[in-house]
C-alpha positions in Angstrom: -169.2 49.8 -118.9 -167.9 46.8 -120.7 -164.5 48.5 -121.3 -163.9 49.0 -117.6 -163.3 45.2 -117.2 -161.1 44.6 -120.3 -158.7 42.7 -118.2 -161.4 40.1 -117.4 -161.8 39.4 -121.1 -158.0 38.8 -121.6 -157.1 42.3 -122.9 -154.0 43.4 -121.0 -153.3 39.9 -119.7 -149.7 40.2 -120.6 -149.1 43.3 -118.5 -151.0 41.8 -115.7 -148.8 38.7 -115.8 -145.6 40.8 -115.6 -146.8 42.8 -112.6 -148.0 39.5 -110.8 -144.5 38.1 -111.3 -142.8 41.3 -110.3 -145.0 41.6 -107.0 -144.4 37.8 -106.4 -140.6 38.3 -106.8 -140.7 41.3 -104.4 -142.8 39.2 -101.8 -140.0 36.5 -102.1 -137.1 38.8 -101.7 -135.3 38.3 -98.4 -133.6 35.7 -96.2 -135.4 32.7 -94.8 -134.4 29.8 -92.5 -135.7 26.2 -92.5 -138.3 25.5 -89.8 -137.4 22.0 -88.7 -140.2 21.5 -86.2 -143.0 22.6 -88.6 -141.5 20.6 -91.6 -141.5 17.5 -89.4 -145.0 18.1 -88.1 -146.2 18.4 -91.6 -144.5 15.2 -92.7 -146.0 13.4 -89.8 -149.5 14.6 -90.6 -149.3 13.3 -94.1 -149.1 9.7 -92.9 -146.8 8.8 -96.0 -143.7 8.3 -93.8 -142.9 6.0 -91.1 -141.1 7.1 -87.9 -137.6 6.0 -89.2 -138.0 7.9 -92.5 -139.0 11.0 -90.7 -136.1 10.7 -88.2 -133.8 10.3 -91.2 -135.3 13.1 -93.1 -135.5 15.3 -90.0 -131.8 15.6 -89.5 -131.5 17.7 -92.7 -134.2 20.2 -91.7 -133.4 23.4 -89.8 -129.9 23.7 -91.5 -130.7 25.6 -94.6 -130.8 29.4 -95.1 -132.2 30.7 -98.4 -131.7 34.3 -99.6 -133.6 35.5 -102.6 -132.7 38.7 -104.5 -134.0 40.0 -107.9 -133.2 36.8 -110.0 -130.7 34.9 -107.7 -131.0 32.5 -104.8 -128.2 31.9 -102.4 -128.5 28.6 -100.4 -126.4 28.1 -97.3 -126.2 24.7 -95.7 -123.8 24.2 -92.8 -121.8 27.1 -93.9 -121.5 26.1 -97.5 -123.0 28.6 -99.9 -124.0 28.2 -103.4 -125.8 30.7 -105.7 -128.1 30.1 -108.5 -130.0 32.2 -111.1 -133.7 31.6 -111.1 -136.7 32.7 -113.3 -140.4 32.9 -112.3 -142.3 30.4 -114.4 -145.7 30.9 -112.8 -147.3 33.0 -110.0 -150.5 33.6 -108.3 -151.8 35.6 -105.1 -150.3 32.9 -102.7 -147.7 31.1 -104.7 -144.8 31.3 -107.1 -143.0 28.7 -109.1 -139.4 29.2 -109.9 -136.9 27.5 -112.1 -133.3 27.4 -110.8 -130.4 26.9 -113.3 -127.8 24.3 -112.3 -124.1 25.0 -112.8 -122.2 22.7 -115.2 -120.9 20.5 -112.4 -124.5 20.2 -110.8 -125.8 19.4 -114.3 -123.5 16.5 -114.7 -124.5 15.2 -111.1 -128.2 15.7 -111.4 -128.6 14.8 -115.1 -130.8 17.9 -115.6 -130.3 21.7 -116.4 -132.5 23.0 -113.7 -134.8 22.6 -110.8 -138.4 23.6 -110.6 -139.8 24.5 -107.1 -143.1 25.9 -105.9 -143.3 28.3 -103.1 -146.5 28.7 -101.2 -146.5 31.8 -99.2 -147.6 32.0 -95.5 -147.7 34.9 -93.1 -144.2 34.3 -91.8 -142.5 32.8 -94.8 -143.4 30.0 -97.2 -143.6 26.2 -97.9 -141.2 25.0 -100.5 -141.8 22.1 -102.6 -140.3 20.3 -105.6 -142.2 20.1 -108.8 -141.8 16.3 -109.1 -143.3 15.5 -105.6 -146.9 16.7 -104.9 -146.9 19.4 -102.1 -149.5 17.4 -100.0 -146.8 14.7 -99.7 -143.6 16.7 -99.2 -142.7 20.3 -98.5 -140.3 22.2 -96.2 -141.3 25.3 -94.2 -139.1 28.4 -94.3 -139.6 31.4 -92.0 -138.4 35.0 -92.7 -135.1 35.7 -90.8 
């Protein structure tokens, strides 16, 4: 009976990790739009932001459309599109962490080679956060289009 649970002991872990990442990528595949109302409601609930800051931040929500396919993400904001390759650096039952590679121009502007984001899946889409900001402080809601 001990052989039946070999994955619990670490045996076969590599294969499990690959299938977890593959299923996470499949779950992520599709087009999503920013949910301005849900994002603002979350930010207000954190009590980390004053009304002026939320008003200022709020003007950027609801304008972004994200499309994930295999290993690329296309971002459209106000009709301007950009596409980046990404890799999955971590995944679990309800989340995925991706690293998006910047273009040479973006690397010069950002001072970094890539951007790491965490996706927390919901029934209708996901919450998207940046690795450098705790998700209990800041995240943006996206719903499947």
